[in-house]
C-alpha positions as CSV (number, residue, x, y, z in Angstrom):
1,M,-201.6,-196.5,-129.3
2,L,-199.7,-198.5,-128.1
3,C,-196.5,-196.4,-128.7
4,A,-198.4,-193.0,-128.2
5,K,-198.5,-194.7,-124.8
6,A,-194.8,-195.3,-124.1
7,L,-193.4,-192.8,-125.7
8,A,-195.7,-190.4,-123.2
9,E,-194.6,-192.7,-120.1
10,Q,-191.4,-192.1,-121.1
11,F,-191.4,-187.2,-121.2
12,Y,-193.6,-187.3,-118.4
13,R,-191.0,-189.8,-116.4
14,L,-187.9,-188.0,-117.5
15,T,-189.5,-184.5,-118.0
16,L,-192.4,-184.0,-116.1
17,F,-192.9,-185.7,-113.5
18,A,-191.4,-183.9,-110.3
19,R,-192.2,-180.5,-112.1
20,Q,-194.6,-178.2,-109.4
21,D,-195.1,-175.1,-112.6
22,L,-196.9,-177.0,-115.5
23,P,-198.4,-175.9,-117.7
24,E,-202.0,-175.2,-117.7
25,A,-202.4,-176.8,-121.0
26,I,-200.9,-178.5,-124.2
27,L,-201.5,-178.2,-127.4
28,P,-201.1,-180.6,-130.4
29,M,-200.1,-180.1,-133.4
30,P,-203.1,-179.0,-135.7
31,L,-202.6,-181.1,-138.1
32,H,-205.2,-180.4,-141.3
33,A,-207.9,-181.8,-141.7
34,S,-208.0,-183.0,-145.1
35,R,-204.5,-185.0,-143.6
36,Y,-205.9,-186.0,-140.8
37,M,-209.0,-187.9,-143.2
38,R,-206.3,-189.7,-145.0
39,R,-204.8,-190.4,-142.2
40,R,-207.5,-191.0,-139.5
41,Y,-204.9,-190.3,-137.1
42,N,-202.7,-187.6,-135.2
43,Q,-199.9,-189.0,-133.9
44,A,-198.6,-185.7,-131.7
45,G,-202.5,-185.7,-130.5
46,E,-202.4,-189.2,-129.8
47,I,-199.1,-188.2,-127.2
48,A,-200.9,-185.3,-125.5
49,G,-203.5,-187.2,-124.9
50,Q,-201.4,-189.9,-123.0
51,L,-199.4,-187.4,-121.8
52,S,-202.3,-185.2,-120.4
53,R,-204.1,-189.0,-118.5
54,L,-200.4,-188.8,-115.7
55,S,-199.9,-185.7,-115.9
56,H,-203.3,-184.6,-115.3
57,I,-202.9,-181.8,-117.5
58,P,-205.9,-180.9,-119.9
59,V,-205.2,-181.2,-123.7
60,D,-207.3,-178.7,-125.6
61,H,-208.2,-179.6,-129.6
62,H,-210.2,-177.3,-130.6
63,L,-208.4,-174.1,-129.9
64,C,-206.2,-174.0,-132.9
65,R,-207.1,-175.3,-136.2
66,R,-204.1,-175.8,-139.4
67,S,-206.3,-173.2,-141.7
68,K,-204.0,-173.9,-144.8
69,A,-203.4,-177.9,-146.4
70,T,-199.7,-177.7,-146.5
71,L,-197.2,-179.5,-148.3
72,P,-195.4,-182.3,-145.9
73,Q,-192.6,-180.1,-144.3
74,T,-189.5,-183.3,-145.5
75,E,-190.5,-182.3,-148.3
76,L,-189.2,-179.3,-149.0
77,T,-185.5,-177.2,-147.9
78,G,-185.5,-174.3,-145.2
79,A,-187.3,-171.6,-147.3
80,Q,-189.8,-173.8,-148.7
81,R,-191.6,-174.5,-145.8
82,R,-191.2,-171.5,-143.8
83,H,-193.3,-170.0,-146.8
84,N,-195.1,-173.4,-146.5
85,L,-196.8,-172.1,-143.3
86,R,-197.3,-168.9,-143.8
87,D,-200.4,-168.4,-141.6
88,A,-201.2,-172.0,-141.5
89,F,-202.7,-171.5,-137.9
90,C,-205.6,-170.2,-136.7
91,L,-207.3,-169.4,-133.6
92,N,-211.0,-170.3,-133.1
93,G,-211.5,-168.5,-130.1
94,P,-210.0,-166.4,-127.5
95,L,-206.8,-168.2,-125.9
96,P,-207.6,-168.3,-122.0
97,Y,-204.6,-169.4,-121.1
98,R,-201.5,-168.1,-119.7
99,H,-198.5,-171.0,-120.2
100,I,-199.3,-173.8,-122.2
101,A,-197.1,-176.4,-123.6
102,V,-197.0,-177.3,-127.4
103,L,-196.2,-180.9,-128.0
104,D,-195.0,-181.9,-131.4
105,D,-194.1,-185.4,-132.2
106,V,-191.0,-184.7,-134.1
107,I,-189.0,-181.3,-134.9
108,T,-186.7,-180.7,-138.1
109,T,-186.0,-177.2,-138.3
110,G,-188.8,-175.7,-135.6
111,T,-190.7,-173.9,-138.8
112,T,-193.4,-175.7,-138.2
113,I,-193.3,-174.8,-134.3
114,S,-192.5,-171.2,-135.1
115,S,-195.2,-170.8,-136.7
116,L,-197.5,-172.0,-134.6
117,C,-196.0,-170.1,-132.2
118,H,-195.9,-167.2,-133.4
119,T,-200.3,-167.2,-133.9
120,L,-200.2,-168.3,-130.7
121,R,-198.3,-164.9,-129.4
122,C,-200.7,-162.3,-131.2
123,A,-203.7,-163.4,-129.6
124,R,-202.2,-162.9,-126.9
125,V,-198.0,-161.6,-126.3
126,D,-198.1,-162.3,-122.5
127,L,-198.3,-166.1,-123.3
128,H,-195.7,-168.0,-121.4
129,I,-195.2,-171.3,-124.1
130,E,-193.3,-174.2,-123.9
131,V,-192.3,-176.6,-126.7
132,W,-192.3,-179.3,-126.0
133,C,-191.0,-182.9,-128.5
134,I,-190.7,-186.6,-128.1
135,A,-187.9,-185.9,-130.6
136,I,-185.7,-183.3,-132.4
137,S,-184.7,-184.6,-136.2
138,L,-180.1,-183.8,-136.6
139,K,-180.8,-184.3,-140.5
140,S,-180.4,-180.3,-141.9
141,P,-183.4,-179.2,-143.8
142,L,-182.2,-179.2,-147.7
143,E,-180.7,-175.3,-149.2
């Protein structure tokens, strides 16, 4: 929790503090229920909660879910990642937002973010999506 708070504070201070055009909601990268049960937390959700506290942007934990239990992306090549995440996300109901921020802790290849954004865009073509992350990995995927 302390790490999430420190990371959120830095992210807020460096990227959100002076902005006027903030999104209507933050969507933390969903974890599949089985992975959540093993971990007992969602790091993106923890950071999103802290960012919400600072920015007053609500977190929507229920908008979308990971409907497919996938293998951990870190163990896969780029092609395997794309196949692994096909149809991995689904919406739990209508998409009420016009502007949303999708938050993930680390982006390596962008495959997970792309898959989630594709699901959101299929539900609402005019949706403005911002991708927020704490780190971008410079490690190239196995190919």
